[in-house]
C-alpha positions in Angstrom: 15.6 1.7 20.6 16.3 -2.1 20.9 14.0 -4.8 22.0 15.0 -7.8 24.2 15.8 -9.8 21.0 18.3 -7.2 20.0 16.3 -5.9 17.1 16.2 -2.2 16.5 12.7 -0.9 15.9 14.1 1.9 13.8 14.6 0.9 10.2 14.9 4.3 8.5 15.4 2.9 5.0 12.0 1.2 5.2 10.4 4.4 6.2 12.0 6.2 3.3 11.0 3.5 0.9 7.4 4.0 2.0 7.6 7.4 0.3 8.9 5.8 -2.9 6.0 3.4 -2.9 3.4 6.1 -2.3 5.0 8.2 -5.0 4.7 5.3 -7.5 1.0 5.2 -6.8 0.7 9.0 -7.2 2.6 8.9 -10.5 0.6 6.0 -11.7 -2.7 7.8 -11.2 -1.4 11.0 -12.9 0.1 9.0 -15.7 -2.8 6.8 -16.6 -5.0 9.9 -16.9 -2.7 12.3 -18.6 -0.7 10.2 -21.0 -3.8 9.0 -22.9 -4.6 12.7 -23.5 -1.1 13.4 -24.8 -0.2 10.2 -26.6 -3.0 7.6 -26.5 -1.0 5.3 -28.9 1.8 4.8 -26.2 0.2 1.7 -24.8 3.3 0.3 -23.2 4.1 3.5 -21.4 0.5 3.7 -20.1 0.7 0.0 -19.0 4.0 0.9 -17.2 2.3 3.6 -15.2 -0.3 1.0 -14.2 2.4 -1.4 -13.2 4.2 1.2 -11.1 1.1 1.8 -9.1 0.6 -2.0 -8.6 4.2 -2.2 -7.4 3.6 0.5 -4.9 0.6 -1.2 -3.4 2.2 -4.6 -3.3 5.3 -3.1 -1.6 3.0 -1.7 1.2 1.4 -5.1 1.7 4.7 -7.0 2.0 6.1 -4.2 4.2 3.2 -4.4 6.6 3.8 -8.1 7.2 7.5 -7.5 7.6 7.4 -4.6 10.0 4.6 -5.8 12.2 6.5 -9.1 12.7 9.8 -7.2 13.3 8.4 -5.2 16.1 6.1 -7.9 17.6 6.9 -8.9 21.2 5.5 -11.5 23.5 4.3 -8.8 26.0 1.9 -7.3 23.4 -1.7 -8.3 23.4 -4.3 -8.6 20.6 -6.4 -5.7 21.9 -3.4 -3.4 22.2 -2.2 -4.4 18.7 -5.6 -3.9 17.2 -6.0 -0.6 19.0 -2.8 0.8 17.5 -3.7 -0.4 14.0 -7.2 1.1 14.2 -5.9 4.4 15.4 -3.3 4.3 12.7 -5.6 3.9 9.7 -9.0 5.3 10.6 -8.5 9.0 11.5 -6.8 9.8 8.1 -9.3 7.5 6.3 -12.4 9.1 7.9 -11.1 12.7 7.2 -10.4 12.0 3.6 -13.6 10.0 3.2 -15.6 13.0 4.6 -13.7 15.3 2.2 -14.6 13.1 -0.7 -18.3 13.0 0.2 -18.3 16.8 0.6 -16.7 17.2 -2.9 -19.2 14.8 -4.4 -22.0 16.9 -3.0 -20.4 20.1 -4.2 -19.9 18.8 -7.7 -23.3 17.1 -8.0 -22.0 13.5 -8.0 -24.5 10.9 -6.8 -24.0 10.0 -3.2 -25.5 6.5 -2.6 -25.4 3.8 0.1 -23.2 1.6 -2.2 -20.5 4.2 -2.9 -20.2 5.5 0.6 -21.1 3.2 3.5 -18.9 0.2 2.5 -16.1 2.6 1.8 -16.5 4.3 5.2 -16.4 0.9 6.9 -13.5 -0.3 4.8 -15.6 -3.2 3.6 -15.7 -2.4 -0.1 -12.8 -4.6 -1.2 -15.0 -7.6 -0.4 -17.7 -6.4 -2.8 -17.1 -7.4 -6.5 -18.9 -4.4 -7.8 -17.2 -1.9 -10.2 -19.6 0.8 -9.1 -18.2 0.5 -5.6 -14.5 -0.2 -6.2 -14.0 1.9 -9.4 -16.1 4.9 -8.5 -13.8 7.8 -9.3 -15.8 10.3 -7.2 -15.0 8.6 -3.9 -11.5 8.1 -2.5 -10.8 5.1 -4.7 -7.4 4.0 -3.3 -8.9 3.3 0.1 -9.7 -0.2 -1.2 -6.2 -1.2 -0.1 -7.1 -0.1 3.5 -9.9 -2.7 3.5 -7.3 -5.3 2.7 -4.9 -4.0 5.4 -7.7 -4.1 8.0 -8.2 -7.7 7.2 -4.5 -8.3 7.5 -4.4 -6.6 10.9 -7.3 -8.6 12.2 -5.6 -11.8 11.1 -2.0 -10.9 12.1 -1.9 -12.3 15.7 -3.0 -15.8 14.5 -0.8 -15.7 11.4 2.2 -14.7 13.5 1.6 -17.4 16.0 1.3 -20.0 13.2 4.4 -18.8 11.4 6.5 -18.6 14.6 6.0 -22.4 14.9 7.8 -23.0 11.6 11.3 -24.3 12.1 13.9 -21.8 10.8 15.3 -24.3 8.3 11.8 -24.5 6.7 11.2 -20.8 6.4 12.6 -20.5 2.8 10.5 -23.4 1.7 7.4 -21.7 3.1 8.5 -18.5 1.4 8.7 -20.3 -1.9 5.3 -22.0 -1.4 3.6 -18.6 -0.8 5.3 -17.1 -3.8 4.1 -20.1 -5.9 0.6 -19.5 -4.6 0.8 -15.8 -5.7 1.9 -17.0 -9.2 -1.1 -19.3 -9.3 -3.6 -16.5 -8.5 -4.0 -15.4 -12.2 -4.7 -19.0 -13.2 -7.4 -19.4 -10.6 -8.8 -16.0 -11.6 -9.0 -17.3 -15.2 -11.4 -20.0 -14.1 -14.0 -17.6 -12.8 -16.9 -16.6 -15.1 -16.1 -13.9 -17.6 -19.3 -12.0 -17.4 -18.9 -8.2 -16.9 -15.8 -6.5 -18.3 -13.6 -4.0 -16.6 -14.1 -0.4 -17.5 -11.5 0.8 -20.1 -9.6 -2.5 -20.4 -12.1 -5.1 -21.5 -10.7 -7.8 -19.2 -13.1 -9.9 -17.2 -14.1 -8.0 -14.1 -14.6 -10.9 -11.7 -11.1 -12.3 -12.3 -9.7 -8.8 -12.1 -11.4 -8.2 -8.7 -10.2 -11.6 -7.4 -6.6 -10.8 -8.4 -6.5 -7.1 -7.4 -9.0 -6.4 -4.6 -10.0 -9.6 -2.8 -8.5 -9.3 0.7 -7.6 -13.1 1.3 -5.8 -13.2 -2.1 -3.8 -10.0 -1.3 -3.1 -11.4 2.2 -0.6 -13.7 0.4 1.8 -10.7 0.1 1.3 -9.9 3.7 2.1 -13.4 4.7 5.2 -13.3 2.5 6.3 -10.2 4.5 5.8 -12.1 7.8 7.9 -15.0 6.5 10.6 -12.6 5.2 10.9 -11.0 8.7 11.2 -14.4 10.3 13.9 -15.3 7.8 15.9 -12.2 8.6 15.4 -12.6 12.4 16.6 -16.2 12.2 19.7 -15.2 10.4 18.9 -17.0 7.2 18.7 -14.1 4.9 20.8 -14.7 1.8 22.3 -11.2 1.8 21.1 -9.9 -1.6 22.2 -6.3 -1.6 20.0 -3.3 -2.6 22.2 -2.8 -5.7 20.8 -6.1 -6.9 17.3 -6.0 -5.4 16.3 -2.6 -6.8 17.3 -3.4 -10.4 15.4 -6.7 -10.1 12.3 -4.8 -8.9 12.6 -2.4 -11.8 12.9 -5.3 -14.2 9.9 -6.9 -12.7 7.9 -3.7 -13.1 8.9 -3.5 -16.8 7.9 -7.2 -17.3 4.6 -6.7 -15.6 3.8 -3.8 -18.0 4.7 -6.0 -21.0 2.6 -9.0 -19.9 -1.1 -9.1 -20.6 -3.4 -8.2 -17.7 -4.5 -11.8 -17.3 -1.0 -12.6 -16.0 -1.6 -10.3 -13.0 0.3 -7.4 -11.7 1.8 -9.0 -8.6 3.5 -12.3 -9.4 6.5 -11.1 -11.3 7.3 -8.3 -8.8 6.6 -9.8 -5.5 9.9 -11.6 -4.9 12.1 -8.6 -6.0 10.1 -6.3 -3.8 10.6 -8.7 -0.8 14.3 -8.7 -1.5 14.3 -4.8 -1.5 12.7 -4.8 1.9 15.0 -7.4 3.4 18.1 -5.8 1.8 17.2 -2.3 3.2 16.4 -3.7 6.6 19.7 -5.6 6.9 21.6 -2.5 5.7 20.1 -0.6 8.6 20.7 -3.4 11.1 24.4 -3.4 10.0 24.5 0.4 10.3 25.6 0.7 6.7 22.8 3.0 5.9 21.1 3.5 2.5 20.1 6.4 0.3 16.5 5.7 1.5 17.3 6.2 5.1 18.5 9.8 5.1 16.7 12.4 7.1 14.7 13.9 4.2 13.6 10.5 3.0 12.5 9.5 6.5 10.5 12.8 6.9 8.8 12.1 3.5 8.2 8.5 4.5 6.3 9.7 7.6 3.7 11.5 5.4 3.5 8.6 2.9 0.2 7.2 4.3 -1.4 10.6 4.2 0.0 11.2 0.7 -1.5 7.9 -0.4 -5.0 9.0 0.9 -5.1 12.6 -0.2 -3.6 12.4 -3.7 -6.6 10.8 -5.4 -8.9 13.7 -4.3 -6.5 16.2 -5.8 -6.4 14.1 -9.1 -10.1 13.7 -9.1 -11.2 17.2 -8.2 -8.1 19.3 -9.2 -6.8 20.3 -12.6 -6.6 16.8 -13.9 -10.3 16.1 -13.3 -10.1 12.3 -13.0 -13.5 12.1 -11.4 -15.1 12.7 -14.8 -17.3 9.7 -15.7 -15.2 9.2 -19.0 -12.0 8.9 -17.1 -11.2 12.6 -17.8 -11.0 12.2 -21.6 -14.2 14.2 -22.2 -12.3 17.2 -20.8 -10.5 17.3 -24.1 -9.4 14.3 -26.1 -6.0 15.8 -26.6 -3.6 17.8 -24.5 -0.1 19.3 -25.1 2.9 18.0 -23.2 3.3 21.3 -21.3 -0.3 21.3 -20.2 0.0 17.7 -18.9 3.3 18.5 -17.1 1.7 21.6 -15.5 -1.3 19.6 -14.3 0.9 16.9 -13.0 3.2 19.3 -11.2 0.4 21.2 -9.5 -1.2 17.9 -8.5 2.0 16.6 -6.9 2.7 19.8 -5.0 -0.8 20.2 -3.7 -0.9 16.5 -2.7 2.4 16.9 -0.8 1.1 20.0 1.1 -2.2 18.4 2.0 -0.4 15.2 3.0 1.8 17.1 5.4 -1.2 18.9 6.9 -3.1 15.6 7.3 -0.1 14.0 9.0 0.6 17.0 11.2 -3.0 17.8 12.2 -4.7 14.4 12.2 -2.4 11.3 12.0 0.3 12.2 14.4 -1.9 13.7 17.1 -4.3 10.7 16.9 -1.4 8.3 17.3 0.0 10.2 20.3 -3.4 10.5 22.0 -5.1 7.1 21.3 -2.6 4.5 20.2 -2.0 3.3 23.7 -3.9 3.4 27.0 -3.4 6.3 29.3 -0.8 5.6 32.0 -2.3 4.6 35.3 -0.6 4.9 38.6 1.1 1.6 39.4 0.7 0.2 35.9 3.6 -1.5 34.2 5.4 -0.1 31.3 5.3 -3.5 29.8 1.7 -2.8 28.8 3.1 -1.2 25.7 6.0 -3.0 24.1 9.1 -0.8 23.8 9.6 -1.8 20.2 6.2 -0.3 19.2 5.8 2.6 21.7 7.7 5.0 19.5 6.9 6.3 16.0 5.5 3.5 13.9 7.2 2.5 10.7 4.3 0.8 9.0 
């Protein structure tokens, strides 16, 4: 499918990379719970699992800006755009939220206004309260959806603004946003220390500002919009995936080695942007990538569902992450075979539940409600061709 600008709306490598990003988050949450039970002295490896999860979330934020810009057309309207985005995120979110509340009730966990209502409304990322954002009984990863919702509400105005930037200035703007991301940890360090983060001892308010606060995380989304404009304008510098992927891996390793106060985004954001642009341009040139194969695309299609269901399996399945002591009171030690078995069961169950959620909830909801019903005499231009098919973000 090609839009009037000649851009294909099908970028299979980016769809496949979505599964890689979701898998990094899944492995992160398994690793930071199980590795302390097996080898609590392996601090770097534990930090590396944390960094992998941060990379996965950052990738999704950049990718959202890139893909939404890529498929945007002048015939689209704000209301149609917001309708598609709401239908994309809320059905899966509400189903997994309801499942989390049911599991909380079944296990005797406290169900309060603070740990449910802001989460249901996807407003919790705005609230600097550990009891809300780091509550392991609720579907904790949904905080990123609160950020995405803010991105979607802002996108029409952000796109209009960025479209006004002359092509020769796009790279300068890209560099400026990257510099702002690097400055975030310094700004966070100026905030009052006060409360400390559970388990790490780092100042909570600065950690919330760097990790959860939607306007700060919107910098990655804006970077994705600029990146798409750079590629569309023909000013991409042609960094290949064989270079971009090792750079991203190196950034992840560096992020794990640096103290928390340096943040988890700054050193990986540019390599991740390069991975996205390199994969997209490979698809445009019909060269294909290992991420664009049929199996990877199928897995990519369930990546959003996987992102939402995996925490419930970790929290209430064999790993038991919902325990108030981060699972460690379930046994301060564990053998490697036990940990591998728990992780394997968690991954398999998460994949099965993700497929069910995608098949029974996400896909039917998108088909039924993502666009208005066809009315006799209405124009097909009501729904842009580039976004009428299966969404890639």
